[in-house]
N, C-alpha and C positions, 0 to 999 in steps of 0.2 A: 466093907471088906469084909469075907468069912476067914477062918482060920488058916487056910489054906492061902490066903492072901489073894483072893480070887474078888472081882468087884461086885456087888450084889446090887443089881435092877429092881426097885420099885414096883412093885406092879402098875400095872393101868388102872386107874380109879376112874375111867370115865372122862368126858370132857368137862373142861370148866366154861362156864357159861360166861359170856360179856357182855352183857347190858341188853340180854334179851329176855324174853318171858314176859309174863303176865302182869308184875308188879308196877304198879304205877304211885308209889308211895314218893312224895316229894318230886316228881315230874317238873322240871321246869317249863315255863310257859314259852309259846314263841317270843323271841327276842329277847329274853331273859338271858342274863349271863351264867354260863355254868360254873359253878365251884372250882375251884383249883383243886385237882386231884394229882396224886404224885405220879409220875412217868410208871409207866412198866416197863422195866426193865433187867438188866441180869441179875439185882437183886430180888426180883421177884420169881425169876425162872428159875434161878440156883437155889436161890434160899437166902433169908436176911444173913446178914454179913459176910456174905460170902464174894470172892473175888472171882472175876471172870477167870474162865479155864486157861485162857492164853496167859493171863498174869502171875497165877497162884499154882500151876501144876507143870510140873517138869515134862518136857518131850515126851519122855519113857511111860508118862503114867496113861493110860485111858482117858479118855472123854467121860465126865460125869453126864451123867442122865439129864435130859432136858424137860422139865416138865411139861405136859401136853398142852396145848393153847387151841380153842379150837373158837370160830365165830360162831358155828351153831348151836340151837339151842337142845334141850334134852330130847331124847326122840319123843317122850311124849308131848312134850311142849311144842314139836314140830308137827304130829298130828293134829293138834288143838287148832296151832295158826293156821295150818294147812285148810282144813274145814272152816275156820274162821272166814277166811278168804274168799274162799268159792263160796260162803253163804252171802257175802259182800256183791260178789262179781256177778251171781243169779240173781239178788233182786235188783241190781242196776240194770240186767238185762231187762228185767220183766216191769221195771217201772220206766223204763227209757222213754216211754212214749209221753210221760206227762212232765217230761224234763224239757229244757230248753235245749234247743237244737245248736242254736249260738248265742254265745252273748259276746257282743262287738269288745274285741281285743282292747286292752288298756293298760299300757305297761305301768300307768300310774298306780293302777292296783294292782295290779301283779307281781310288779316288784314288791313293795312292800308285804304282800302276802307270804311269800316265798322268801324272802331274806333271814336269814336265820346266822346265827355264827356256825362255824365249822363245829361240828359234834366232835367233843373231844371224847366225851364217855355217850355209849348209846343210849336213845330212848327208847327202847324196847320197839318190838314188831307189831305191838296191840296199837299203840299210840300211834307209831307211823301209817298202819293199817286206816286208823280214823282221820288222820291227817289228809291223806289223799284222798277217800273217800268222801269226806264230809266236807272240807276244803277246799279242793285242789280241782277236782273231777266238777262239781257243780260248775265251774266256771272253762271249762273245755269247749272247743267245739265237735261234736259228735260227728264223725263222716259216718258211722256207723246206725245212726238216726233213721227211723223208718221215712222222715219228712227232711232228710240232708238231700237234694236234688242239685247240688252245687258241682262244678266241676265235672269230673267224673267218680262216683262215689265209692268209698273201700269198705264196704257193709262186715267183713268178715264171717265167723259162723262159729258157735260154740263148737264144734268136732274139731275146728282148726286152733282153736284157742286150747283143747287141750293137748292137741301134739306140740303147741307153742308151750305151755307146761313144761310137757314132758322133758322137748329138748331143753329147754333152758334149766332143768332140776338137772338133769344129767351130763348138761355141760359138752355135748358131742361136739368132736373137732372135725371137719371133711376139706382139710385142705390138702392132706396128702393121703395116697392109700395106706401106709404104715402109720398114719397117726389116726385113722379112722374108716376102715375098710369097711364096715358093717354099715355106717352113715354114708359112706359114699358108693357102695351100690344102691342102696335105698335109693340115693339120688338119681342114678344110672334107669333103677327100674320107675321111678315116678317122672324122669323124662320122657322114657318110652311109653309110659301110659300117656302122656299128654299129646306125644307123636300120633299115636293111635288115636285117639280121642278126636284128633282135629282130622283125620282121616288122611293124614302126610304117610308117605311111603317109608318101608326099610330103609334104615339108615338115614334118615331124616333126624332121628331123636337124639343124636350126638349133640349136646350144649351144655349148659350153664345154668343152675337157678342164680338170680341176681336180687339186689337191694330190690331193684324195680324195675322201669321198662327205660330208663336214662342210661344205667348202668348196661344194660342188653343191648342199646342203640349202641353203646362205646364200644363194647366189644365187635358187636358185627361190622363196623365202620373199621376197625383195628384189624379186623382177619381181610376185610378187601382189601385194605393198604400194605399189608403184607404181602399177598399175593401180587399185588402190581408191584412190587419193589423188587421180588424175588424172577419177576418177570422184566425187569429192568424198564419199568415204566414209571417209578416212583412218581418222578418231578413234573408228571405230565398228567399225574392224577386229579382227577375231578371228580364232587361231589355233585350229583343233581338233585335237589331238593325242592319240594312243590311250597308254594307259600301258605298253604294251609297246614303243614308239615308240624310235629313238636318241635318244640324249640329246643330240645335238648341233642337233637341231631347237629346242629350247627354248634352247641358248646362242645360234643364231645370230639368233632372236628377241630376245634381250638385246641383242646388238652392233647389231642394227637399233633399237634405242630402245623397242622393243614393248613394254610392261610387261607385268608377269608378270599383272596383272589380266585383260587380254588373251587368256591363254593357255587354254583351255580343255580340262579332261582329260578323255577319254573312257575309261571303263571297258571293260575286256576281258570277252569271254564265256569259255566253259568252255575253249575252245581255242585262248587266250592271240589272239585275234583282236579287232579291235575291234567292240563289240556295236553291231550296225546301229542295232538298235531304241534304244538310249541316244544314240546318235549323231544319228539323226533327231531325239528329243526335246530334246536340247542345242541341236541349229540351230534347230528351231523357237522354243525360247527365246529364244534371242539371236535373231533376225527380229522378235520381239514386244516387246523391250526398244529396239530402232530400230537394230541391229547387223546390215546387212542384207550388209556386204561382207567376205570372208574366204578363209580356205584351208584346207579338211581335207587334213590328211597322212595318208596311210595306206601301210602297209608291204607291200612283198613280199619277204618273208623277215625276219622279227625277227632279233636277235641269238642269244637265249637257245636259243630254239624252233625256226625256220625257219617259223614262221606266217606266211602269206598273208592278208591282211586280205581280207574280202568285197568285191573292187576294184568290180564290177558294180554292186552295192547303193550303194555310197557314189557313182559315178560316174551313177547318176541320183538321186540328191540332192544331188549339186552342181549338176547340170543343173536341178534345179527351183527351186535358190532362187539361180540365178547365183554358185555359190562356185568359187574355185580347187579343182581337184583335182589337189595334188601325191603323188607316189608316190615313197617311198624306198626303191629298190630294187636298193642297194647289194649287197645279199647274194643276193638270189634272183632279180634282172630278168634276170641270163645266162639262167637257166635256158630263157628263151624262144626261146632259138637254138635249142632242141629243136623237129623240126615237130610233134613229137606233143603240144606244150602251146598247141595253138590256142588253149583256153580265156583262158590268160593274154596271150598273145599282143594277144589281141580287146579283152581290159580294159585292157592298158597303152595300148593307141591311143586311150583315151577319156580319159588325162591332160591336163593342160594343161603339166605338168613330170613330167622323170622323171630319178631320181638312177640311176648306175649305177657302180660300182666296177670297172675292168678289171683294177686291180692283186690283185681278190680271184679272181673265179672265168672270168675271161679269161686270169687268167695272166702278167699283164703284170707287169714291174718296178715297184716305188715310184718316183715320185708318178705315180698315175693313177686319178683318180676324172673324173668323167663328169656333163655336166648337159644332158639333150635336150629340147628344148619346139618345139612350133610357133608361138612367140611373142616372135620376135627383139626385134618393137617396146618391149613391156614390158621386157627385158632392158635395151637400149639406154636407157630412159626412167631404170632403175634406176642406172646404172653410164655414164653419158658423162660424159666431163668435157673441158674445153678449159684453153689456155695459149698464150700469143703463142709459144711457142716451138713448138709443134704445128701451126702454121699449113701447113705442107708437106705436112701428112698427108691424102692424099684420102680423104671421109668416104663417097665412094660404094663404097667397097670394104671388104671383111672387115679389122675392126680389132677385137682379140679384148679388146683394154682398154675397149672398150665393150660388153662381155657378162659381165665382171667385175670385182673392187674391184683387178686386178693391173695395172702397166701394162708392168713387166717380166717378160714370162715367158719360157722355153726353149721348148726344141723337144720338147713334151711329145709330141707325135703321133708323132716317128721311132721311139720305140722299139714301140708300136703297132701302127707303118706296117709296120715289120719284120717283128712276130709274124705279122698277119693276113695280110699275103704270103708269107711264107715258108711257114708252118704251114695256113693253112686255115682257115679257122669250123668245116668238116667235122670235122677232129680235133679242134677244140676241144670240141664237143660232144660227141663220142665219150667225151674225158675228163669231162666231167660228169657223163655217165651214170656213168660207172665207179667215181668220187667217190661218188655218189648209191647204188652197188650197195654199196660197203665199207662205208658208214657203217649200213645196211641188216644187212649181215653180221655187222658187231660189235656192234650192237644184240642181233641173236639169239644172240649167243654168250653174252654179259652175262646174257641175260634168264635162260641156263639154270645160275647161281648162284643157289642159295639164298639168300645173304645179300646180293644185288642187287634193288633194284625199280626199273624201269623206268618215268620217271615221265611223261614225255612219247616217244611214238615218232618214228622218223625221218621228219625233214620235210626237203625238201631233201635236205642232210646231213649233219644235225644231230640229234641225240638227247640226253636227258637223264636222269640216273639218280641213285641214293643209294643208304643203307644201307637193307636192307630192316626192321632195327629200328626206324629214325625217329632216331638219335642222334645229333644236328647236330654235335657236339662232334667223335665219332668220324669222323664225315664231312669234318670239318676237317683233322682230325689225319691222314686216308687222302691227301687231296691235298699236304699238308706231306711227306709219307715220298714219295709219288711224285715230287714236284718236287726234293726232295735226291737220290734216287736218278738222274733226269737224264736216263734216257735215251727217256722218254715224256712228251710237254706235254700236260696238259688244265688246263681253266679251269672256275670253278665261278659259278653265279648264282642265282637263286632263281625258283621257278613259285610265284606265291602266296607265300607264307609259307615255302615247303620249301623248305633250302638243297639244290642241287642239283649233280652235277658234270656238263661239257658233255662231249661228244664229237663234234667236228666237220671233217669230211674233205673239202680242198679242196687237192689236190695231185694233180697229172698225175705224178708221180714215186713216189706210195706205192702199193704192191703187197699183194697178200694176205697175203706176208709181214711185213711190215711192220706190219698189223693184228694178225696173231697175237702177232708181239713185243709190241706194243703192250698187247694184252690180259693177256697174261703179267704184263707190269710192273704193271699196274693191278689184279688179282690179288694180285700178291707186295707190293702196297703196302697192301691191305686190311688194316683189324683183325683177327687172328688169333682173338678170343676166339668159342667155339663156340658154334652155332645150336642150340636145341633143335628135333628133329623131332617131327613130332607123332604117330610111331608108338615115341617113345623109345629109338630104336636111335640107334648112333654111326655115324658118315659111312664108307662103304666106300671100294672104289676112288675116284679123281679122276682125270677128263680135263681135262689143261689144252685153252689153245684148238688148240693144234698136233694133239692128238688122241692124242698120250703117255698111258697112263694112270701115276699116279703114286701108291704105294702109304703111305698116312697112318696116323697115329694115330686109332683109329675112336671117341676120346672129346674128340679135340681138332678135329675137321674139316679139311679142305682145308690142305696142306702150304703155308705160305707164309715 
């Protein structure tokens, strides 16, 4: 205290660094026990020998100042570490083609690799960066690898990654208008950009960005269910789902408490689309039984074959029966960006809700799902909540906690805003066209091999194939060999009863050379048993996908 009795506060002397920085002296190795360290307690914060203020000070004394404690390094260290992290990321991106796409996951390897005692004292960001990039990342499955053709890839983009870094570093909150108005308005803008890019009418841009298509589907079903309940038809609510629809729709129904008996499976036609005649019959049967309300879940781009359901026919049926039409376009709706897909645009505009996954074919980083709808009222009816601690939140503004199940939400719009603003939708549309063209090229090259049968042709950017002899066990072994080799990754599924391999191209970084290399890998992993030729002759010269002639034994077929 000074002579007047006033307390003198010590000036702020800058942040205290805790376990961060470039020093690596005596850094413990993985699995090594850390030396016991005295706990950071009140003796450290208030000064050695002092008791906590609550014990030593009278209630009339002002509280003693608490020394600053921060988890962040010195500003100069922040800049150095950020530059180092950026260099490591760019090196990874530039060298990704030389890396394995997949290392078959093995818990016996990954468990010991990542097993460490709880860090009581930090080991520093330099050491942590090294650990991640040198030891952990090499064993990861790289879904943004140019030769990852499994499932539906998530390719990401550099512009989106910069946006994700900016969002994480600024730690934006976007659950309420009061807590994050600028970021919320950015999400409103991004949603409207997506609406416009897909050719949807004004008013369809209401919605929410989600973690992915699963949560978007959940939101759509919740809104449809809320409408049915308000209209007094909740007990008779039915969900019509095609047998090629994404499993997340049935899962969402269970989460919403909708019984399995209320889920009506609709068979597919010969092109893996909802059978429109069967759907019409099932809807009529439900209406005759008193089930007047429900939702039809159509798909714009099935996972296995890229099939697009007959959306216009289904929309007509939903209009006639007063049913909610939800379109799961997590994979294929992005192709509505292409002006030449006018029919798809027109069909999507008739939906009551639409799922889109920007982290697929808009090349945004994970996690970026999207639900669009013209029915904000029913979203709010499904998700609005309240509490006395929320009384300061203006309810006439955009509050995204009223459009989905989460209150705590980060700045999901920021990476997508960076991507759309920096790159532009025209460049994204060009990349989509290139993906589709490369998928067709890969299909044509594989179709020329007599050991391979194309099961479904390229739709969107995916096709399926299997062994020409129909040997399922050999096809499974083929995929196992391919994954063990690790340079290219495909996945399997079924078309009807047929076990198939899927080849799905969704990556702006994929080139013709990547396709050629992938096909070489696929053919090299194929079972080399000879196939009989109708003329009884042996195999002659074999042209690999790059066009190089390879001589082979005429009795054993192409060299593998």
